[in-house]
Structure formats: C-alpha cells, structure tokens
C-alpha positions as a LaTeX table, in Angstrom:
\begin{tabular}{lrrr}
\hline
Residue & $x$ (\AA) & $y$ (\AA) & $z$ (\AA) \\
\hline
Met1 & 7.33 & $-36.13$ & 153.01 \\
Ala2 & 5.02 & $-35.31$ & 149.83 \\
Ser3 & 1.51 & $-34.21$ & 150.55 \\
Met4 & $-1.93$ & $-35.02$ & 148.63 \\
Gln5 & $-4.90$ & $-32.53$ & 148.14 \\
Leu6 & $-7.98$ & $-34.50$ & 147.95 \\
Lys7 & $-11.62$ & $-32.79$ & 147.07 \\
Val8 & $-14.42$ & $-34.77$ & 149.25 \\
Cys9 & $-18.10$ & $-34.04$ & 148.22 \\
Thr10 & $-21.54$ & $-35.40$ & 149.96 \\
Pro11 & $-24.74$ & $-36.09$ & 148.44 \\
Gly12 & $-26.34$ & $-33.02$ & 149.65 \\
Gly13 & $-23.64$ & $-30.69$ & 148.20 \\
Glu14 & $-21.00$ & $-30.27$ & 150.55 \\
Gln15 & $-17.39$ & $-30.08$ & 149.49 \\
Phe16 & $-14.31$ & $-30.28$ & 151.58 \\
Glu17 & $-10.66$ & $-29.69$ & 150.52 \\
Ile18 & $-8.67$ & $-32.30$ & 152.85 \\
Gln19 & $-4.72$ & $-31.91$ & 152.83 \\
Leu20 & $-2.85$ & $-35.18$ & 153.73 \\
Ala21 & 0.75 & $-36.64$ & 153.98 \\
Ala22 & 1.40 & $-39.22$ & 151.36 \\
Gly23 & 2.01 & $-42.03$ & 154.08 \\
Asp24 & $-1.21$ & $-41.35$ & 155.54 \\
Thr25 & $-4.22$ & $-43.85$ & 155.53 \\
Val26 & $-8.02$ & $-43.53$ & 154.36 \\
Arg27 & $-8.89$ & $-43.31$ & 158.15 \\
Gln28 & $-7.26$ & $-39.96$ & 158.57 \\
Leu29 & $-9.06$ & $-38.91$ & 155.50 \\
Arg30 & $-12.54$ & $-39.95$ & 156.85 \\
Glu31 & $-11.54$ & $-38.47$ & 160.53 \\
Ala32 & $-10.66$ & $-34.91$ & 158.72 \\
Val33 & $-14.14$ & $-35.06$ & 156.60 \\
Glu34 & $-15.93$ & $-36.08$ & 160.19 \\
Asn35 & $-14.24$ & $-33.06$ & 161.95 \\
Gln36 & $-14.93$ & $-30.72$ & 159.15 \\
Lys37 & $-18.96$ & $-31.38$ & 159.57 \\
Gly38 & $-18.69$ & $-30.94$ & 163.02 \\
Gly39 & $-19.42$ & $-34.64$ & 163.87 \\
Leu40 & $-21.80$ & $-37.50$ & 163.22 \\
Glu41 & $-25.25$ & $-38.14$ & 164.83 \\
Pro42 & $-25.10$ & $-41.11$ & 167.23 \\
Ala43 & $-25.19$ & $-44.99$ & 165.39 \\
Thr44 & $-24.17$ & $-43.60$ & 162.15 \\
Cys45 & $-20.83$ & $-44.07$ & 160.50 \\
Leu46 & $-19.23$ & $-41.94$ & 157.19 \\
Lys47 & $-18.21$ & $-44.18$ & 154.01 \\
Leu48 & $-16.31$ & $-42.95$ & 151.32 \\
Leu49 & $-16.16$ & $-44.07$ & 147.67 \\
Gln50 & $-14.47$ & $-43.07$ & 144.61 \\
Ser51 & $-15.05$ & $-44.17$ & 141.17 \\
Gly52 & $-17.46$ & $-46.89$ & 142.68 \\
Arg53 & $-15.06$ & $-48.35$ & 144.67 \\
Val54 & $-15.19$ & $-48.38$ & 148.62 \\
Leu55 & $-12.09$ & $-46.82$ & 150.55 \\
Leu56 & $-11.23$ & $-48.99$ & 153.49 \\
Asp57 & $-9.56$ & $-47.20$ & 156.41 \\
Asp58 & $-6.49$ & $-49.10$ & 155.94 \\
Leu59 & $-6.01$ & $-48.44$ & 152.48 \\
Gly60 & $-3.17$ & $-46.00$ & 151.76 \\
Ile61 & $-4.13$ & $-42.40$ & 150.84 \\
Ser62 & $-1.23$ & $-42.91$ & 147.97 \\
Glu63 & $-3.90$ & $-45.24$ & 146.40 \\
Val64 & $-6.51$ & $-42.54$ & 146.24 \\
Ser65 & $-6.72$ & $-40.48$ & 142.92 \\
Glu66 & $-6.21$ & $-36.56$ & 143.56 \\
Glu67 & $-7.90$ & $-36.24$ & 139.99 \\
Ala68 & $-11.20$ & $-37.77$ & 140.93 \\
Pro69 & $-13.44$ & $-36.46$ & 144.02 \\
Val70 & $-14.10$ & $-38.69$ & 146.80 \\
Met71 & $-18.03$ & $-39.01$ & 147.93 \\
Ala72 & $-18.63$ & $-39.10$ & 151.26 \\
Val73 & $-21.90$ & $-40.91$ & 152.69 \\
Val74 & $-23.40$ & $-40.89$ & 156.06 \\
Thr75 & $-25.11$ & $-44.26$ & 156.63 \\
Arg76 & $-26.94$ & $-45.61$ & 159.75 \\
Glu77 & $-25.88$ & $-48.50$ & 161.70 \\
Thr78 & $-28.16$ & $-51.56$ & 161.79 \\
Arg79 & $-26.79$ & $-54.03$ & 164.24 \\
Leu80 & $-28.71$ & $-54.05$ & 167.39 \\
Asp81 & $-25.98$ & $-54.12$ & 169.52 \\
Ile82 & $-24.06$ & $-51.24$ & 168.13 \\
Leu83 & $-27.51$ & $-49.26$ & 168.37 \\
Leu84 & $-28.05$ & $-50.24$ & 171.90 \\
His85 & $-24.32$ & $-49.31$ & 172.65 \\
Ala86 & $-24.81$ & $-45.82$ & 171.31 \\
Ser87 & $-28.65$ & $-45.25$ & 172.40 \\
Ser88 & $-27.27$ & $-43.32$ & 175.73 \\
His89 & $-26.33$ & $-40.23$ & 173.35 \\
Ser90 & $-29.89$ & $-40.08$ & 171.56 \\
Ser91 & $-31.23$ & $-36.96$ & 171.24 \\
Leu92 & $-34.61$ & $-38.18$ & 172.64 \\
Tyr93 & $-33.10$ & $-38.47$ & 176.07 \\
Lys94 & $-30.88$ & $-35.02$ & 175.83 \\
Asp95 & $-33.87$ & $-33.18$ & 175.28 \\
Leu96 & $-35.95$ & $-34.75$ & 177.89 \\
Leu97 & $-33.26$ & $-34.16$ & 180.39 \\
Gly98 & $-33.03$ & $-30.59$ & 178.93 \\
Thr99 & $-36.50$ & $-29.87$ & 179.90 \\
Ala100 & $-36.70$ & $-31.14$ & 183.49 \\
Ser101 & $-38.25$ & $-28.76$ & 185.86 \\
Arg102 & $-38.17$ & $-28.33$ & 189.50 \\
Glu103 & $-41.05$ & $-29.66$ & 191.17 \\
Glu104 & $-43.84$ & $-27.34$ & 192.12 \\
Gly105 & $-43.15$ & $-25.86$ & 195.63 \\
Ser106 & $-39.76$ & $-27.59$ & 195.76 \\
Arg107 & $-36.29$ & $-26.00$ & 195.29 \\
Ser108 & $-34.36$ & $-29.58$ & 195.77 \\
Thr109 & $-36.20$ & $-31.86$ & 193.25 \\
Ala110 & $-36.75$ & $-31.89$ & 189.57 \\
Val111 & $-38.92$ & $-33.96$ & 187.66 \\
Met112 & $-38.78$ & $-35.78$ & 184.26 \\
Gly113 & $-40.31$ & $-38.42$ & 182.43 \\
Pro114 & $-42.08$ & $-40.50$ & 181.24 \\
Phe115 & $-39.05$ & $-41.47$ & 179.17 \\
Pro116 & $-39.09$ & $-43.10$ & 175.64 \\
Thr117 & $-39.36$ & $-46.62$ & 175.24 \\
Ile118 & $-35.99$ & $-48.17$ & 174.30 \\
Leu119 & $-37.46$ & $-49.06$ & 171.13 \\
Lys120 & $-38.32$ & $-45.44$ & 170.31 \\
Val121 & $-34.74$ & $-44.62$ & 170.71 \\
Leu122 & $-33.46$ & $-47.47$ & 168.68 \\
Glu123 & $-35.80$ & $-46.39$ & 165.75 \\
Glu124 & $-34.78$ & $-42.86$ & 165.93 \\
Leu125 & $-30.78$ & $-43.87$ & 165.68 \\
Arg126 & $-31.60$ & $-46.43$ & 163.02 \\
Gly127 & $-34.34$ & $-44.44$ & 161.00 \\
Glu128 & $-36.74$ & $-47.44$ & 161.07 \\
Ala129 & $-38.37$ & $-49.73$ & 163.66 \\
Val130 & $-36.46$ & $-52.17$ & 165.27 \\
Asp131 & $-37.23$ & $-55.67$ & 166.04 \\
Met132 & $-36.20$ & $-57.38$ & 169.12 \\
Glu133 & $-36.65$ & $-61.08$ & 169.93 \\
His134 & $-37.71$ & $-60.84$ & 173.35 \\
Leu135 & $-38.93$ & $-56.90$ & 173.78 \\
Lys136 & $-42.13$ & $-55.75$ & 172.14 \\
Pro137 & $-44.40$ & $-53.15$ & 172.28 \\
Gly138 & $-47.34$ & $-53.48$ & 174.63 \\
Ala139 & $-50.95$ & $-53.25$ & 174.26 \\
Met140 & $-50.77$ & $-49.65$ & 175.90 \\
Glu141 & $-48.89$ & $-46.93$ & 174.43 \\
Gly142 & $-45.60$ & $-46.63$ & 176.00 \\
Ser143 & $-45.72$ & $-49.80$ & 177.50 \\
Leu144 & $-43.36$ & $-53.09$ & 176.73 \\
Glu145 & $-43.54$ & $-56.79$ & 176.79 \\
Phe146 & $-40.45$ & $-58.64$ & 177.73 \\
Ser147 & $-40.06$ & $-62.71$ & 177.38 \\
Gly148 & $-36.35$ & $-63.18$ & 177.70 \\
Arg149 & $-34.48$ & $-64.94$ & 180.25 \\
Asn150 & $-31.18$ & $-63.00$ & 180.10 \\
Gly151 & $-32.59$ & $-59.09$ & 180.37 \\
Asp152 & $-33.05$ & $-56.29$ & 177.80 \\
Leu153 & $-32.21$ & $-53.07$ & 177.99 \\
Leu154 & $-35.07$ & $-50.48$ & 179.01 \\
Leu155 & $-32.82$ & $-47.40$ & 179.81 \\
Pro156 & $-29.16$ & $-46.93$ & 179.18 \\
Ser157 & $-26.71$ & $-45.13$ & 181.74 \\
Leu158 & $-27.34$ & $-41.14$ & 181.11 \\
Asp159 & $-25.25$ & $-38.12$ & 181.66 \\
Ala160 & $-27.17$ & $-36.22$ & 184.02 \\
Glu161 & $-25.51$ & $-32.83$ & 183.00 \\
Pro162 & $-28.60$ & $-31.55$ & 181.04 \\
Leu163 & $-30.48$ & $-31.78$ & 183.68 \\
Arg164 & $-28.38$ & $-29.92$ & 186.29 \\
Ala165 & $-28.19$ & $-27.24$ & 183.19 \\
Ala166 & $-32.23$ & $-27.06$ & 182.64 \\
Val167 & $-32.82$ & $-26.32$ & 186.11 \\
Gly168 & $-29.87$ & $-23.90$ & 186.56 \\
Ser169 & $-27.98$ & $-25.71$ & 188.95 \\
Ser170 & $-24.36$ & $-25.51$ & 189.99 \\
Glu171 & $-24.18$ & $-28.37$ & 192.56 \\
Pro172 & $-24.17$ & $-32.17$ & 191.56 \\
Leu173 & $-27.18$ & $-34.15$ & 192.34 \\
Glu174 & $-27.25$ & $-36.05$ & 195.77 \\
Ala175 & $-29.37$ & $-38.50$ & 194.69 \\
Ile176 & $-32.21$ & $-39.72$ & 191.84 \\
Thr177 & $-35.25$ & $-41.78$ & 192.13 \\
Leu178 & $-35.96$ & $-44.05$ & 189.09 \\
Ser179 & $-39.65$ & $-45.31$ & 189.04 \\
Val180 & $-40.48$ & $-48.78$ & 186.74 \\
Ala181 & $-44.04$ & $-50.08$ & 186.71 \\
Val182 & $-44.33$ & $-53.77$ & 186.10 \\
Asn183 & $-46.50$ & $-56.67$ & 186.44 \\
Ser184 & $-46.87$ & $-60.01$ & 185.12 \\
Asp185 & $-48.82$ & $-63.73$ & 185.43 \\
Ala186 & $-45.72$ & $-65.34$ & 185.72 \\
Tyr187 & $-45.83$ & $-67.08$ & 189.23 \\
Asn188 & $-42.99$ & $-68.16$ & 191.37 \\
Gln189 & $-40.48$ & $-66.47$ & 189.04 \\
Gly190 & $-38.62$ & $-63.57$ & 190.32 \\
Leu191 & $-39.40$ & $-60.33$ & 188.11 \\
Gly192 & $-38.52$ & $-56.99$ & 188.06 \\
Ile193 & $-35.53$ & $-54.65$ & 186.99 \\
Val194 & $-32.08$ & $-54.91$ & 187.17 \\
Ile195 & $-29.62$ & $-51.87$ & 188.39 \\
Glu196 & $-26.23$ & $-51.45$ & 186.49 \\
Ala197 & $-24.01$ & $-48.76$ & 187.58 \\
Ser198 & $-22.14$ & $-46.81$ & 184.85 \\
Pro199 & $-18.61$ & $-47.82$ & 184.08 \\
Leu200 & $-17.54$ & $-44.50$ & 184.66 \\
Val201 & $-18.57$ & $-44.31$ & 188.39 \\
Cys202 & $-15.65$ & $-45.14$ & 190.92 \\
Leu203 & $-15.79$ & $-46.45$ & 194.38 \\
Pro204 & $-14.65$ & $-44.23$ & 197.01 \\
Ala205 & $-11.60$ & $-45.44$ & 198.65 \\
Asp206 & $-13.56$ & $-45.51$ & 201.90 \\
Phe207 & $-16.49$ & $-47.35$ & 200.55 \\
Pro208 & $-16.69$ & $-50.84$ & 202.63 \\
Glu209 & $-16.62$ & $-53.95$ & 200.71 \\
Leu210 & $-20.38$ & $-55.23$ & 200.64 \\
Lys211 & $-21.20$ & $-58.65$ & 201.28 \\
Val212 & $-23.02$ & $-60.03$ & 197.90 \\
Tyr213 & $-26.18$ & $-61.91$ & 198.45 \\
Thr214 & $-27.45$ & $-64.02$ & 195.90 \\
Tyr215 & $-30.51$ & $-66.39$ & 195.62 \\
Asn216 & $-29.88$ & $-68.06$ & 192.15 \\
Gly217 & $-27.55$ & $-64.82$ & 190.69 \\
Tyr218 & $-29.87$ & $-64.56$ & 187.70 \\
Gly219 & $-29.41$ & $-60.89$ & 186.08 \\
Leu220 & $-26.00$ & $-60.29$ & 188.14 \\
Gln221 & $-23.59$ & $-61.45$ & 185.47 \\
Asn222 & $-22.62$ & $-58.54$ & 182.86 \\
Glu223 & $-18.57$ & $-58.11$ & 182.38 \\
Gly224 & $-18.16$ & $-57.52$ & 186.04 \\
Arg225 & $-20.57$ & $-54.44$ & 186.12 \\
Arg226 & $-21.84$ & $-53.31$ & 189.38 \\
Arg227 & $-25.48$ & $-54.71$ & 189.50 \\
Asn228 & $-28.28$ & $-55.27$ & 191.57 \\
Ala229 & $-31.32$ & $-57.41$ & 190.62 \\
Leu230 & $-34.64$ & $-56.25$ & 192.31 \\
Lys231 & $-37.02$ & $-59.30$ & 192.15 \\
Phe232 & $-40.64$ & $-59.72$ & 193.39 \\
His233 & $-43.53$ & $-62.20$ & 192.88 \\
Pro234 & $-47.08$ & $-61.05$ & 191.87 \\
Gly235 & $-49.85$ & $-63.32$ & 192.91 \\
Met236 & $-47.56$ & $-64.55$ & 195.87 \\
Met237 & $-48.51$ & $-64.21$ & 199.31 \\
Gly238 & $-46.40$ & $-61.10$ & 200.74 \\
Gly239 & $-44.65$ & $-60.48$ & 197.22 \\
Gln240 & $-41.40$ & $-62.10$ & 198.42 \\
Leu241 & $-39.32$ & $-59.11$ & 197.25 \\
Arg242 & $-35.48$ & $-59.42$ & 197.21 \\
Met243 & $-32.52$ & $-57.60$ & 196.26 \\
Glu244 & $-29.83$ & $-59.66$ & 194.79 \\
Gly245 & $-26.27$ & $-58.39$ & 194.57 \\
Ala246 & $-23.93$ & $-56.57$ & 196.82 \\
Gly247 & $-25.78$ & $-55.04$ & 200.06 \\
Gly248 & $-28.88$ & $-57.15$ & 198.97 \\
Phe249 & $-31.40$ & $-59.01$ & 201.27 \\
His250 & $-33.28$ & $-62.17$ & 201.10 \\
Asn251 & $-36.94$ & $-62.67$ & 200.02 \\
Ser252 & $-38.97$ & $-60.52$ & 202.21 \\
Ser253 & $-42.83$ & $-60.12$ & 202.79 \\
Val254 & $-43.94$ & $-56.63$ & 201.75 \\
Gly255 & $-47.08$ & $-56.78$ & 204.10 \\
Phe256 & $-49.41$ & $-57.60$ & 201.20 \\
Thr257 & $-49.81$ & $-59.75$ & 198.34 \\
Pro258 & $-49.36$ & $-57.86$ & 195.04 \\
Lys259 & $-51.64$ & $-59.02$ & 192.60 \\
Ser260 & $-50.78$ & $-60.86$ & 188.89 \\
Trp261 & $-51.44$ & $-58.93$ & 186.02 \\
Ser262 & $-54.83$ & $-60.64$ & 185.46 \\
Gln263 & $-55.75$ & $-60.71$ & 189.12 \\
Ser264 & $-55.34$ & $-56.80$ & 189.27 \\
Gly265 & $-57.35$ & $-56.15$ & 185.86 \\
Lys266 & $-54.26$ & $-55.42$ & 183.95 \\
Lys267 & $-52.63$ & $-53.09$ & 186.51 \\
Leu268 & $-49.13$ & $-52.42$ & 187.22 \\
His269 & $-46.99$ & $-52.33$ & 190.34 \\
Thr270 & $-44.37$ & $-49.78$ & 190.92 \\
Leu271 & $-40.87$ & $-50.33$ & 191.81 \\
Glu272 & $-39.03$ & $-47.11$ & 192.88 \\
Val273 & $-35.46$ & $-46.97$ & 193.62 \\
Thr274 & $-33.92$ & $-44.16$ & 195.46 \\
Leu275 & $-30.05$ & $-43.95$ & 194.63 \\
Arg276 & $-27.65$ & $-41.77$ & 196.54 \\
Thr277 & $-24.25$ & $-40.44$ & 196.44 \\
Asn278 & $-23.28$ & $-42.05$ & 199.53 \\
Gly279 & $-24.53$ & $-45.55$ & 198.53 \\
Asn280 & $-27.50$ & $-45.66$ & 201.19 \\
Asn281 & $-30.25$ & $-46.38$ & 198.80 \\
Thr282 & $-33.74$ & $-47.31$ & 199.28 \\
Val283 & $-36.22$ & $-49.60$ & 197.20 \\
Arg284 & $-40.05$ & $-48.86$ & 197.41 \\
Leu285 & $-42.77$ & $-50.98$ & 195.91 \\
Leu286 & $-46.07$ & $-49.30$ & 195.60 \\
Gly287 & $-48.81$ & $-51.91$ & 194.66 \\
Ser288 & $-51.64$ & $-51.56$ & 192.17 \\
Glu289 & $-54.16$ & $-50.99$ & 195.36 \\
Pro290 & $-54.27$ & $-47.55$ & 197.46 \\
Gly291 & $-52.45$ & $-48.06$ & 200.54 \\
Gln292 & $-49.91$ & $-50.91$ & 199.31 \\
Glu293 & $-46.51$ & $-49.29$ & 200.13 \\
Trp294 & $-43.27$ & $-50.81$ & 201.31 \\
Glu295 & $-39.91$ & $-49.71$ & 201.45 \\
Arg296 & $-36.59$ & $-51.29$ & 202.64 \\
Pro297 & $-32.90$ & $-49.91$ & 202.58 \\
Trp298 & $-29.62$ & $-51.41$ & 200.92 \\
Gln299 & $-26.25$ & $-50.42$ & 200.37 \\
Asn300 & $-24.48$ & $-50.30$ & 196.89 \\
Met301 & $-22.44$ & $-47.70$ & 194.88 \\
Leu302 & $-24.49$ & $-47.10$ & 191.97 \\
Phe303 & $-24.69$ & $-43.46$ & 191.17 \\
Asp304 & $-22.06$ & $-40.37$ & 191.56 \\
Gly305 & $-24.25$ & $-37.45$ & 191.22 \\
Leu306 & $-23.65$ & $-37.26$ & 187.34 \\
His307 & $-23.88$ & $-40.85$ & 185.71 \\
Val308 & $-27.61$ & $-42.10$ & 185.75 \\
Pro309 & $-27.39$ & $-46.28$ & 186.08 \\
Ala310 & $-28.80$ & $-48.30$ & 183.40 \\
Ile311 & $-32.06$ & $-50.15$ & 183.88 \\
Tyr312 & $-32.70$ & $-53.56$ & 182.31 \\
Ala313 & $-36.01$ & $-55.58$ & 182.46 \\
Trp314 & $-35.87$ & $-58.97$ & 184.44 \\
Leu315 & $-37.59$ & $-62.02$ & 184.68 \\
Asp316 & $-36.09$ & $-65.11$ & 185.71 \\
Leu317 & $-36.23$ & $-68.10$ & 183.09 \\
Gly318 & $-38.40$ & $-66.11$ & 181.10 \\
Ser319 & $-41.65$ & $-66.88$ & 179.74 \\
Lys320 & $-43.47$ & $-66.40$ & 176.44 \\
Ser321 & $-46.74$ & $-67.07$ & 177.45 \\
Gln322 & $-46.78$ & $-64.76$ & 180.65 \\
Pro323 & $-44.63$ & $-62.01$ & 179.94 \\
Leu324 & $-43.27$ & $-59.20$ & 181.92 \\
His325 & $-45.46$ & $-56.12$ & 181.12 \\
Ile326 & $-43.33$ & $-52.92$ & 181.91 \\
Gly327 & $-44.79$ & $-49.21$ & 182.03 \\
Pro328 & $-43.07$ & $-45.91$ & 181.42 \\
Ile329 & $-39.81$ & $-44.83$ & 183.17 \\
Met330 & $-40.01$ & $-41.77$ & 185.37 \\
Met331 & $-37.00$ & $-39.98$ & 187.32 \\
Gln332 & $-36.40$ & $-37.38$ & 190.00 \\
Gly333 & $-33.28$ & $-35.63$ & 190.56 \\
His334 & $-32.69$ & $-34.90$ & 194.16 \\
Phe335 & $-30.35$ & $-31.68$ & 194.97 \\
Ala336 & $-28.53$ & $-31.23$ & 198.09 \\
Gln337 & $-31.32$ & $-29.25$ & 199.99 \\
Gly338 & $-34.04$ & $-31.64$ & 200.70 \\
Thr339 & $-32.57$ & $-34.81$ & 199.48 \\
Pro340 & $-34.44$ & $-37.72$ & 200.85 \\
Asp341 & $-32.82$ & $-38.41$ & 204.23 \\
Ser342 & $-30.52$ & $-41.43$ & 204.22 \\
Asp343 & $-27.60$ & $-40.83$ & 206.60 \\
His344 & $-29.34$ & $-43.37$ & 208.87 \\
Val345 & $-30.59$ & $-45.69$ & 206.83 \\
Val346 & $-27.40$ & $-48.35$ & 206.98 \\
Gln347 & $-25.43$ & $-47.30$ & 209.30 \\
Ser348 & $-27.37$ & $-47.22$ & 212.37 \\
Ala349 & $-30.64$ & $-48.47$ & 211.51 \\
Pro350 & $-30.98$ & $-52.28$ & 211.26 \\
Ala351 & $-32.27$ & $-53.63$ & 207.87 \\
Arg352 & $-36.09$ & $-54.30$ & 208.53 \\
Asp353 & $-39.20$ & $-54.33$ & 206.07 \\
His354 & $-42.02$ & $-51.82$ & 206.91 \\
Val355 & $-45.14$ & $-50.36$ & 205.40 \\
Val356 & $-44.56$ & $-46.61$ & 204.71 \\
Gln357 & $-47.33$ & $-44.04$ & 205.24 \\
Ser358 & $-44.95$ & $-41.16$ & 205.09 \\
Thr359 & $-43.43$ & $-38.89$ & 202.27 \\
Pro360 & $-39.90$ & $-38.55$ & 202.33 \\
Ala361 & $-38.44$ & $-34.72$ & 202.27 \\
Gly362 & $-37.98$ & $-33.33$ & 199.14 \\
Gly363 & $-39.68$ & $-35.84$ & 197.41 \\
Val364 & $-43.04$ & $-36.69$ & 195.63 \\
Ser365 & $-45.72$ & $-38.64$ & 197.40 \\
Ala366 & $-45.99$ & $-42.29$ & 196.89 \\
His367 & $-49.89$ & $-41.60$ & 196.38 \\
Lys368 & $-49.09$ & $-38.92$ & 193.56 \\
Arg369 & $-46.39$ & $-40.73$ & 191.90 \\
Arg370 & $-48.69$ & $-43.96$ & 191.14 \\
Lys371 & $-51.53$ & $-41.67$ & 190.51 \\
Asp372 & $-49.43$ & $-39.84$ & 187.75 \\
Leu373 & $-48.32$ & $-43.42$ & 186.46 \\
Ser374 & $-52.02$ & $-45.02$ & 186.32 \\
Ser375 & $-53.10$ & $-41.87$ & 184.56 \\
Ile376 & $-50.60$ & $-42.54$ & 181.97 \\
Phe377 & $-52.08$ & $-46.09$ & 181.40 \\
Glu378 & $-56.01$ & $-45.43$ & 182.00 \\
Cys379 & $-56.37$ & $-43.18$ & 179.04 \\
Cys380 & $-54.72$ & $-45.46$ & 176.76 \\
Leu381 & $-55.60$ & $-48.93$ & 178.16 \\
Ile382 & $-56.94$ & $-51.33$ & 175.13 \\
Ala383 & $-59.66$ & $-53.44$ & 176.66 \\
\hline
\end{tabular}
C-alpha cells in the first residue's frame, strides 16, 4: 500500500515528519504527533488543521495534502465533567505526594497536606478559574462551601506510588488516614463526606459479603462504585453520626453535641477515616472543642495499598442558605511497621461507640491533628 509523508508544525516552532499508509486516518496522524511530542498534559487535546480546515479523526489521510503543512495546536478541555475525570492526573497532586516525608520520630507514617482544593486543581488543568454551581471558595483560604444535594468531588482517587517513592519505601501501604474538616448550620440534615473506592480496587476472594446499612441512601448511588456515606448532625444532641453503605451503622451518639457553624464561632469538626487493606476501618470524629473525640469501626474494602479513594462533599437535600463549610484535606500513609492496630476491630470486638483518649500506634495524636488543622484557619479567618 502506498505511503504518505506529512509535515506537521506547532505554533511553538516544533516540526514533525510523519509517514503513514494511504489507508490510515487522521486519528493515526494525531496519535503519531502526540507520541513524538512525548504525550500531552491532562485535560488537553491536540487539534490538527490544514489550510484553515479542521482535520477530524475519521477523515481519511488520503484527503490530507502532502504539499501543505499540517498545523498542530494543543487546546485545553473546558467541559467540567472531562476536567473532573482528568483531575486525578493533576501535577498538583503528584507534586504533593512526591514531597511526603516520614512523620518526626516515626519510621512507619508519612504525612502530607493540605491538599489543594478541587477548584485550584481544575483551574490548573483549564488554565483559568472554573465555576461550579454548588461548590464555591469559602471565606478562609483553602476552604470551600458546598450547597448541592448530589455531592461534589473534593479529592479524586489518587495513585499512591509517588508517596512510596518519596519516602523511599519498597513496601506497599497498609493503611491511610484521610482527614476532612466540616461544619454547617443545616439542622437535621445528615452531612459530611462520601468515600468512594477506586474502580481499580478488587475485592479479595475471601472478603465476606457485607450487610448494607441505609438510612435514606443519599450518597450511595454512583454507577455501582463501592461507597460509604459518613454523616453526622451538628447542633443535634449526641451528633448522631452514621455510616451508610456496606458494613455501616445507624445513627450513633458521639458522647457530646458538636456545635453548629454559628454556635462554634465558625469552627470546624474533623472527620477522620483510617482505611486498611484488610477492610477493617475506623471513623473518628474530633469535635471543635478540646476533649471531644469519638471513634467506631466499620468494615468495607475501600483501599488496596495503592489507590487512594475519592472523597465527595455531602449534605442531605442540599441548602443554599446553610451550606456545608469544608476545610483542607490531610492524609497520612501508614506502612507495615506501626500501622494503626486493626486486626481485632471487626472480627473479635463488637461494634460500639466510645470516646477516645489514646493515640493509635504509628499515628499522629488527635490533639495534634486538630491543632494543625485549626492553625491553618486561625491565621486566615475573616471576621
């Protein structure tokens, strides 16, 4: 079959000589140029033009002239759904994971954060600020306000390999701890976060089929992905925290009443989830006041040692007048030595609510975590 030799140029002065079979299409030409360029940044695409004509992928290459150069232009994606899908590949996340360090005095725990807000990530991908209908910048630097009823992405599922490389570990992670600070004046509306396992996480053959707990089921529907919806009720006696989804549990008193956004003087409560590769997980609530700590185990397979789950903001039924206030997301990576003990959590200990006064082995103290999160906001609070 006859071949064609095409010259492709870019606005920056790059030139490529591409040889294709006459039966190929523009798709093969575009892919060849992308390969010679060394790939494209996330949320960008390559468009080919010749003599003012856009060359579409399904156009036969025989209809492209060998006499005139083809112009290749890299454009940024503008559709929000495409940007959100591509956000996990943002250099902002890779750079942050790549600068992780061992916690002082610990050989088993790496710490990182705060993560950039999803709005910052989308801006980096698009090249300009992105407007989301229900997720807006908050009054404090690095904070967000969420008012929707269907959830919005706060952190995409991430590959933890840059973290392992940064701390020089050849062993996989055995657990991660994700912390998100939230509060609201919305009363009697379950609010918090939804945790969604990466689609790359596979269930072990011997992992038991788990009973699914649902109160109203809000937050659990998303194309069959494995999810848990963690919700509590600021301003309500006992906080009434529940975990909907596989392995979850009903509304439970946390032993104190978490103050609402206004009652607390615009302070945040911290939701902390430790996700282990054996599926034995722990949720911890750190209230806005000293000494307010509570935890409870639950079982679900959300982390496999490599793929960090996605986190979504959640507010049952939504509220524009009383939005969910969201602080920065922090993460700890726990390696085999000193991983927070969990073997007894589900298999030999009955699920129960209890106030926590101690620090799990290999982890950062709850007091220090809350102090670190609070300091981020205290220096930026707008009266």
